N, C-alpha and C positions, 0 to 999 in steps of 0.2 A: 408799063410798069416800071415801078421806081426801082433804081439800082443804088446799091450803098457800097462804099468801099470799106471792107473789113480787113484785119489782119488776123489770120489764123496761125497759131503755133502748133504745128504738127511735125511729131517726132524731132522735136528740139530745133526745128527750123521756122522761121516766120515766114509766111506766104501773104503777100498783099494782092487781093483779089476783088474785083467788083462783081458783086452779086444781086441778082433780083431778090427782094424780100422774101419771095416763095420759094426759094431754092433750098433743098435740104442739105445738110450736112454731106450727107452720102453722095448727092450730085456733084457737089463741089469737090469733094475728095477723089472720088473716082474719074468724073469726066473732066473737070478743070485742071486738077492737079495731078491726074494720071496715076492715081494708086490703085492698081487692080486687086490688092489684097483686102480692100474695102469694097464688097460684091453686093449687087442688087439680088433681093430676094422677094420678100412679100409685100414692100412698100407700106407695112402697116405696123411695124415695130413689134411683130409676134414671133419672127422666125430666127432671129439672132444672127442671121449671115451678114448683116452689115456692122456688127459689134465692133466698136472702138472704145477706148478708155478716154473719158472725159475727166480730168482730174482724178485719175486713178480709179474711176467707177465705169462699169461697162454699161454703155448706151447704146440704143439703136440708132445709128446715124440716119436712118430714114425718118425718124420721129423728132429730129431736132434741125430746127433751121439754122443755116449757115451763119446768119447773123447772131444767133444766140450763143455760138460757139466762141465768138471773140471774146479775148480774155481768158480763155481757158485752156489748159494744157491738154493736147489731144495726141493719142498714141494709136497707131495702127499696128497690125502684126509686125510689119517690117521695122517699126521703130521699136518693138518690143524685143524683137530677136532678129538680127542683121542676117539675110540670107547667105552672106559672104563669109560669115564666120560659122563656128561649129554649131550645131543645133542646140538649142536650149535643152535642159534635161527633161523637161515636160514634153517637147517635141520627140524627144527619144522614146518616152514612155509610150506616147501616142503610137509611133512606129512599131514598137516591140510588141504591143498588145493588138495591132491591126485596128486601131481606133480611127484611123484616117483611111477610108476606102476612097470614094470619089475626091475627097478634099474641099468640097464646096462650102460645108459647115466649118471646117477645121479652123480658120482664123477666129471665128467668133467663140468656138468652144475653148480654144487655147487661151484667149484674153479673159473668157469668164472665169475658167478654171485656175488661172494663175492668180486672179483676183481673190479667189476663194481661198488659195493655199496661203496668201499673205495675211487674210483677215483670221482664217480658222484653220490653222496647220493640222489640227485634230480632228477634223470634219470626219463624221460618219458617213456610211455608203447613203444613208438617207438624206443627209444634209448635201453630199454632192449632186444628188438627183435632184433636190429641190433648188439648188443653186443653177443647175444647167436647165431648168424647166424652160426658159426663154430661148432655148437654142435648138432647133430641129434638125434632126439627122434622119434622111431617108435609107441610108445604107446599112448602118451598123446594128440597130436595134439597141443602141445605147449600154450594152453590158460591157462590150469592150472600151467604150469611152470612160465608163465609170471605173473599170479596173485599172485604165492608165492613170487617172486622176489619183486614185487611191495608192497606186505604185508611187507616184510622185510625192505624194504627202508623206509616204514611209520614208522615202530618200530624203527628204527635205527636213523631216523632224526627228531629232534624235528622240529615243524612247524616254518617257518621263520615269522617274524613280517609281512611281506607283505601279507602272506597266511592268517594270523589269520584276518588282516584287510579286507580282500576280504569277509571273511565269514559274 
């Protein structure tokens, strides 16, 4: 099998690795670079467990070859929110709402929800559900997750004049 030298920019650091061309970004991040916050799930790109941000877009790391990620900015949960610092406000909302039970899906949920908050800070519950459709959770039933994301959107978005007038 052919091996290729690539430089992956992950969480603001360059990592020079030799990879087989058939290795996924998930394999390299988790196994080679030792990043446990990027987790194995379905290996088909449908569960969201291995979600990372690639150039600020959520992607399933199991559906991207490592060689394809070269030249892109990759951010994992630890690069988005340093575990040595105070929890991100979205993480606090997840904790307050009980949206993270076993925690297995939480990294993908957080990264996807944070992207939604940046792109659509006025998202409705329906839009939140639609955005999270690629992230599976077997513990919460999603209600608590949607509630947490909605709480975060309300924290990070000042009321618009139209909404204040309607009250």
